[in-house]
N, C-alpha and C positions, 0 to 999 in steps of 0.2 A: 506326234500327232495321232488322235486314234482314228480306227478306220471307220471310213462314211459306212452309213447304215442305206442313205435317203439322201439326194441330191435334186431340188428340183430349183432347174432354169429357167426363166421367163416362162412358167407354161403358162396358158392362157387354155380356156374353155369355151366356145359359142353356143348357143343353142338358135332354132329358130322357136317363134314360138306362134301359136294358133294349130292350125289342120297340120297333118304329115304330108310332106311332100313338095316340091322345090317350087310350084306356082307355074312358071312357063319356060318355055324350051328355050328363048333369047336369055332368059336368067340363068340357066341352066349352061348354056354355052359362054357366056361372060363367064362363069367362076369359073369353067374347064379352062380356058384360056388364059386364063388371070392365076393359075396352079402353073402348065407348061411354060411362061414364060417367068416365072419364080417370081410373081409381085403376091402384093396383099390381096384379098378376098374383095372385091369391089363394093359389096353388103356389109362387110365386116366393117361398122363404121367406127372410129372411134370414140368415146364418148358414152357410148351406150349403157350405161353404168344398169346394174342386176338390181333394180328402186323397185320393189312390189305397189308402193302405193301412185308408182306416175302409169299413166297408160300410153298407150303407142309406141308404133316401135315393131317390127318383124324379127327382128335378132336381139339378143343381149347375151353379155358377157358374164356368164355365170362366174368364170375366174379368170382374173388379168394382171400378167406380169405376175406370178408368183415365183417368187425366191426364198431357198432355204436350205438347210442341212440338219441332218441330225446322224449323230455320230450312233457306235454300235455300243448295245447297254444302256443306251438313253430311254427314257419314261416323257415325252413331251406330250402337253395339253393344247387341245386343240378348240379356241371359246372362241363367242359371236352369237348374237342376236338370228332369229331364225330367218333363214333365207341369206346366211352372210356366207356361202358357198362350202361351208365345213363338211355335208356330205359327198360332196360333187368332187372336191379335190379329193376324199379317201375314197371313193370310186376310180377316181385316174389312176391313183396307188397301188389299187385292188386289182386293175386291169378290168374291170367294167366297162369303162371306154376309156378310149384314146384322147390326148389332147389335141386342141387347133392349133395350138403354135407353142413351141416350146420343148424341155426334153429333161425326162425323167431317168435319174440313175436309181438302181432298185439295186443292192447289192444282198442276196439271201432271197428265199423263200418266205412267202408271205400267207398267213391268216387270217379272216377276216371275221368280223361279226357287224356288218353294217345292217342288219334289220332282223326282226326273230325270225329265224328259221331258215335263215341263209346258208343256202348250200346242202340243206335236208331235200329228202325226196318224201313226201307223206306220206306216198304208201309203203315205204319201207321201216321197218323195226328200229327201234333206237340202236339194235347192235347193228345192223346192216348198217345204218348210216354213219354210225362211228367208224367202220370199214371204208365207207364211201371216200368221207372225208378226206379219211387217211393218204387212201392212192391218189386222188388229186392233188394231194399235197406231195407224191411223189415218193409214201414209204411203201415200204415193203409190208403183206401179210404179219410176219414175224415179228416185225418191230411193233406195228399198233395190237397185236395181242399183247407183248410185252408190258404195254401199257394202258390193256383194256380195264382191267379191275379198279387202277387208280381212278379213271379216266370217272368209272360208272360211281364208285365211291365219292369222290367229289363232288358228279351230278345229284346225286340223293335219288336217283329216278331209278334204282336197282329193282323197284317192283314191276317197274313199266318195261322195261328194257327189251322185250321179246312183242313189245304193243305197237304198233303202227305209229309214227309220231303225227300223223292228224288228227290223232285222239288225243292228245296232249294239248295241256292248256298253253297261254304265251308264257307263263312262269315255269314251267316245264323245259318248254323248247329252250329259252333261255338257259337255262342250267346245263343240260344237254351240250348245248352249241357251245358254250363257254368254256367247257372242263375239255372236251375235244380241241377248241383251237390252243387252253393251255397247256394241253401235256403231250401234243403230238410234238415233233421236232420242227417248228419253224424258227427261223432268224427274226422274223420283224410280227408282231399282232397289234392287230386295227382294231378299235373297239368303239363306235358309236351309237352312242345314249342307249342301246338294247339292257343295259344293264338296270336302267329305270323301272324294268317290269319286274325284277325279282322283289325280295323281298327285301327288309333292312339287313337280315343277320347274312343274305346269300350273297347282297352287294358288299358289305363289310369283307365276306368268305374272300370276292373275286378281288379286291385292291389289295387285298393282304399277298393273294394269290399275285397277280402282276408286276406288286413290287420283290418278291419271291424270283419270280424267274427274271428279271430287269439285272437282280442283283448276283444273283449265283449262276446264272444260263448266262447273263451276258448278251441277253435278246433284245432288241427295243421293241418299245411299246408306246403306238400312238394313240391318244385318249379323249373322244370326242364327250363333253358331257354339259349342263344347263348347272348339273350340281357341284357349284365352286369349291365346297368343303371338300370334295372328293377331290376335285383337282388339283386344289391346295396340298392335300394329303399327301396325294399320290406322285404328283408332276414337279419336279425342280426347275422346269423350265416351261415357259406356254406360249401360246403363238396365240394373237388377238385376229381375228379377219370380221372384215364388213364391208358389204358390198361387193364380195368377189375378192376383194385384195386384201392383202396383210397390213392391218395398219401398225402392229407393237410386236414385236418380240423378244424378250429378256425372262428374269426372273419371274416365277409365277404369281408372289403376292402382289407385285408392282402392276402386271399386267392383268389381273382381277382389278384393282382397283380402277386402272383406266376403264376397262369394260364395264364398272357399274358405275363410274362416276359419268360415262358420254353420254351429249345430250339424247339421242336416241333410244337409252332405257332410261332415261329420266322420266319422261311422259306420264303422270301420273292418270290416264286415257288412255286406253288401248283399246281402238276399234277397229272392225274390219269391211272393208268394201264389200259389196252382196257378191255372191261366190268365189269370194276369197278367204272367208274363213274359215280358221280352223274346224273339222269335224266329218261325220260322216255319217250315213244313212240312219244314223242313231239320235247323233246330237249335233247342232251344230251350236258353237261360241261366239255371241253378237257382241260383249264388250267388259273389259275390265276394269275397275273404276277404285281408286282410291280417296275418298271424300273426308272432306271435316264434319262435325257434327250437325253443321246445317244443311248438308248434303252438297257443299260446291268442291270441286275442281280447282279452283284458279285463286284459292287463298293459302296464307302461309300454314302449314300444321302445326299445331302448338304442343307441346308435353302437358298441358293442363287440360287437355279436351280430348274426348274421344276421338277415335278416327276407324269411319267403315271403309272395308274392303269389299266392293261388289260384283259379282260375276253375274252377268246375263248373260242366256241361252235359251237354246229350243229344243227341245224334248222332241222326237219325230218317232220314234215306237213306243212303246211300253221299254220302260229298263227298270231292271228289279236291281234292287242294292246299291246305286251308283252312289259316289263321293265325287265331291269337289273338296279338295284341299289345298293348303295353301303352308308355305313353308317359307318363314323369313329368315334372311342371311344380314350379317354385317359386311361393310367394305371387305373386312379382311377374312371372307369366308367362314366365319362362326354363326353355324345356323342358333337363331336366336330362338324359334318357336315354330312349331308347327299345330296345323288344327284342321277339321274339318267339320263339315254339314252330316256327317255321317249320322248321329244320331240325334238330329233334331228336324228330321223328315217324319211322313207318314208312319205310322207302326206297321204296316203292308211293307216297306220297303219298296213300294212300286211308282216309279213317276208317269204319269200319264200324258199324250202328246201333251204339247203345250208351250208357252210362253215363261221361262221362270228366273227369278234372282235368288242368288245365294249370298246373304250379306254376313261378314263376320265383323264384330264390331271390338275392336281394341280399346279398353277401359281409359279412361281418365288417368294422366299420371303414371303411365306406364313404363313407355318407351324414354329415353335418351336421346338427345337432338343425335342428328346425324343421317347418312344416307343408307337405305335398306333394299335389299335386291328380294322382289319375291318371286315365288315360283308356284305356277297354278296349275294340280296337274287335276284331270278328269278321267278315272277311273272305274272299274268294277273291284272290289279289292281282292285278291289273291287269286284274281279271274284273267283279267286282261285292262289294258288302259287304251281309252278310247283314242287317243292321239296325243302327240309328244309336248309335253309340258311347257308351257306359258309365261315367258318370263318378262318383268316389266321392276321399276324399281321406284322408291320417291322421298323425300327429303322431310324431315322433322326437325324446321327450320326455327324452330320457337322455344327458347326454356320456359315454358308456364311456372313451373315451380323450380325449388333449388334447394333440397333439403340440407345442402354441406356447406350454404355461405349465402351471401346475397344475391340477390335475383339477378342481377348483370355479372356475378363474377363469373370464371372461367366453368366450360360443360362437365360437370360431374362424371367418376369414373365408373367405368360402366357401358356396358349396350343398354341392358336397362336400369331406368330410373324410378321403383315403383314406393309409392306412398305403403308400405306394410304396416301392419299392426303393432304397436307398441303397448307396452304396459309396463307404468312407471308408477310406484309405489314406497312409502316409506316401511321400512321393515321394524324400526326400533330407536327409539330416541336417543339422542348422545349421550345421558345422563344415565339412563337404561344400560348400554352397552356399556360404559366407564363401571359399574358397579357390576 
């Protein structure tokens, strides 16, 4: 049996909601006595599921009863909707925080990329941060120096290597951080969505590097992403999480299909309560809707009619070069199309404070029947991602036209079923051809 790299045994993590602090002295004494007697925390009630849409309660289980194993050299994907507990799990594995219950076995040194700039000191240069990260990972200066040129070449930041990293763009941060984590001698590499900040060329480069270090260096990789195509390409095995629990573990195509077909991800309207919407001081999302040609979300979508994808949001301060983009994928993680509103805005490319709607219309006779996953990204291209991409899904359930046979025939082949322009003409009469 291959050696274990990670093992989680009934791991749970509880957080208290609201103000930081324990409340009352009696509250603290009751919890302390329970710990001394070896009993359960009296305030950690069973059933406090991590559901963002339900109000009430002082405590929540961010993770509950997590059990799985990862062998050395494996690449494992971790997927799930926002708030499923993926990032909390990786923070436990990276020893950023400790579990409330359960045990975690880790065999080897871990390098983590949990967010942009993880482990970097903003006032130090890129060169100094490389040596700092290596020292934290337990490497000698000689070992780091031996790999220094390779790290810088991979990152593509040679020109800025002696510049303080606080002056780097988010893309440069990630490039250098991934290069350090991938090239220094660690046994386990943990990557949590940060690669989404990089451009497409660098993302592809990173995926290839992770495959290489797993295959040739026998290092373990845990990869969290909302990009199902990247997960499918990189990870033979995946884990699906929902509301702090592992709901499925197995072959990646089957896990992705379960994820995209789950009821929670198939709602054609995604709205957030006030105060819980994704956003920051610049922009806040209000809703994402997939509508039929009449603007309704409660009717079946047909292949014969247009489909609108509407993103509603508030701009809170002047935003230059804002881009709302949509990437659609099929259930087997094939990217079907991607588009954005970047070239359809005011010529100044500045969006003033106010409420906005960005609506993308898919033409009639474009999609085939089936389920599609949408990734909606809000970003300033080549500069920064305003917040993590939002994921939702929708079904095209009615075959409104079928070029391959009767209207009630089986679904045509392919992800798309567009009505393309054809020209049919007779080039020569038969008697002319015979002559």
